[in-house]
N, C-alpha and C positions, 0 to 999 in steps of 0.2 A: 504493500500500500504506500502511495506517495505521501510523505509526511510534511510536504511543503507545497505552496501554491506554485504551479508551473505557469510561466508566461504564456505558453501556448493556450492554456485554458482561459487565461485573462483575455487574450486577443479574441478568442471565440465568443466570449460573453459580452465584451464591450461593444457598444455602438454609440459613439460620442454624439451622433446626430439624434439619438433617441435616449436621453438619460432616464426617462420614466421606465421604459422597457428594460434598460440595463439594470436599474435599481431592483426591479422585480426579479430579474434573472439572478442577480447576485444574492438576493434574499433566499430564493429557492435553492440555489446551490449550497448556501451556508446551512440550510436546514436539512440537507441530506444526512441521514443518520449514520452512514458508514464513514464519514469524513473525520480525520484527526482534528483535535481541537484547534491546533495552530492553523490549519488550512481554513477552518471555519472563520477564525478571527481575521485572517488575511482577506478572505472574501468580504467580510464586513467592512474592512477599510475601503474597499472599492465601492461598496454600496454607499458609504459615506461620501465618497468622491462624486458619485452620481447625484446624490442629494444636493451636494454643493453646486453642481451644474444647474440644478433647479432653484438655486438660491434658498434652499431650506437649511440655512446655516445652523440654526439652533438644534434642529433634529439631527443633522450630521455630527455636530459636536457631541451631542448626548450619546450617539451611537459609538463614537470613538472613546468616550469616557468609560463605556462598559468594557473596553479592552485593556484598561489600565489595572495593574501594572503590566507593562509589556517589555519584553527583552528581545535582543538579537534582531532578526529580520522584521519581526512584527513591530518592534519599537521604531525601526526606520520607516516603515509604512505609515504608522500613526503620525510620526513627525511630518512626513511628506503631505499627508492628507490634511492635517491641521494647518500646515502652511498654505496649501491650495485654498482652503476655506478662507483664511485671513486675506490672502491675495485677492480673491474674488470679491470679498467684502470691502476692498479698498484699504485694508490695514496692512500696508506694504512693509512697514518697518518690522511689525510682528512676524509677518510672513518670512521676511528675509532671515530673521534670527532663527526661525524654525527650520528653514531650508539649510542654513549653515550647519545647524546641529545634525540634521539628517545626512548631509554630505559627510561630515566627520564620522558619524556612526556607521554609515554604509561602507566607508573605506575601512574602518576597523573590522567590520564583518566580512570584508572581501566581496561585497555585493556591488559589483561594478555597474550592473544595469541600474540599480537604484541610486548609486552615486552620481551617475550621469543624469538621471532624472532630476536629482536635486540641483546639480549645476545648471541644467537647462532652465529650471524654475527660478534659480537665482538670477540668471541673465534677464528674466522677465520682471521679477520683483525689485531688482536693484539695477535699474537701467544705466545709471552712471558708471557702473562697473561691469556692464554686459560683456565687453570684450574680454575682461579678466575671467569671468565665469565661463564664457564659451571656451576659452583656452583651457580652463581647468577640466571641463567636460571632455574636450578632445584629447587632453593628456591621459585621462583615465581610459579612453577608448583605445589609445595606442597600445595598451597591454592586453587587449581583448582579442580573442579569436572566435567569439561567438557571433554568428551572423545576425541573430536577432538583436543583440546588444549593439553591434556596429551600426544598426539602422538609425540609432540616435544621431549619427552624423548628419543625417538629412535635416532633422529639426534644428540642430545646433547651427548649421551653416545657413539654413533658411531664415531663422529668426534674426541672426546677426545681419544677414543681407538686407532684410526689411528695415532694420534700425538704421543702417547706413543709407539706404534709399531715402528714408524719411528725413534724414539729416542733410540730404542734398548732395550726397557723394555717390552717384550711380556707378562710377567706374569701379570703386571699391566694392560696392554692392554686387556688381556683376560677378566679380571673382568669387564671392561667397555663394551666390546663386548657382554658379557653374560647379562649385564644389558640392553643393547640395544635390545638383542633378547627377553628378558622378556617383555620389553615395547612393542615391535612389536607384540608379542603374545597377549598382552592385548588390545592394542589400534591401532595397525598398519594395513596397507593394506597387502594383500597377497604378493605383490612385496617386501614390507619391511620385511616380515617374511622370505621370501626366501633369500633375501640379507643378513639378519642378521645371519641366519644359516650358509651361505657360509662364512661369515667373521669369525665366531667362529671357523669353521673348518680350515680356513687358518691360524689362530693364533695357533691352536692346532698343525698344521704341523710345524710351526716355533718352537714350544716347543718340538718337537720330539714325540708327542703323535699321532703316525701315525694311529694306528688302530681306535681310536676315530674319527679322522679327516676323515678317509676313510668311516666309517659308515655314517657319515653325508652327505658326498658328494655323496655316492651311493644312499642315499634316495633322495637327490635333483635331481640326474640324472634320477631317476625313475619318478619324478614329471615333469621335463622339459628336455627330452632327447637331445634337440638341443642346450642347453645352453653351450656356448663356454668356459665361465669361469669355470664352473663345470668340463668340459672335461679336461681343462688344469690342474686343481688341481688334478684330478684323475691320470693324467699322471705323475705329479710331485710326487704324493704319491706312485705310483708304483716304480719310481726311488728311492725314499727315503727309501722304504721298504727294498731295497737291502743293504743300507748302515747303517741304524739306528737300524733295528730290526734283530735279529739273524735268 
């Protein structure tokens, strides 16, 4: 019997676009009678996360309270989910402190996946130090050989790219977006590969590289003809072609 929660099961249960259904599935999984207590508790941390996405912060906190005292991996998960709740509620200083504690605890436990999760959240909650936290996460990934863990590189580079883009430095942003696309091609899901290509094309448009951007978006349109973001970009590129290219 597996005595800890496997990431593959988490991936199968989670649907971040439907936190209501996700919360119900986590509750049902945690209630299965043949599960070890630790696995039940870890599943409950994810139910708390789903409740947080629904902004049911008090309910989520109360659920995490039931898991205290927690040790080892469970303690890391509780810290992470407490931090996510605080971050979603706009209490970023509290969130950052919790994520820093989670990062240290995950590293002590040798939990690289959770350590990178914490670093990725720190880059969000502590934007002034986002470059530092992204580098910390990538440093942890450098010692990993697990394909699922290495998938974190997609999010780390993508998030850093958007911050640079919003700061008005699209050349630097493009380097991050291209790194995210490379990671998505190697380790990511089809959805991540599609999104990464779209993001690269969006940045190319920002840089005035219209023909390159159009080629990418046309390829994506052929893959998913109903995608609204791709259609919007193709429309913007058509307009841009009249003003940027002769």
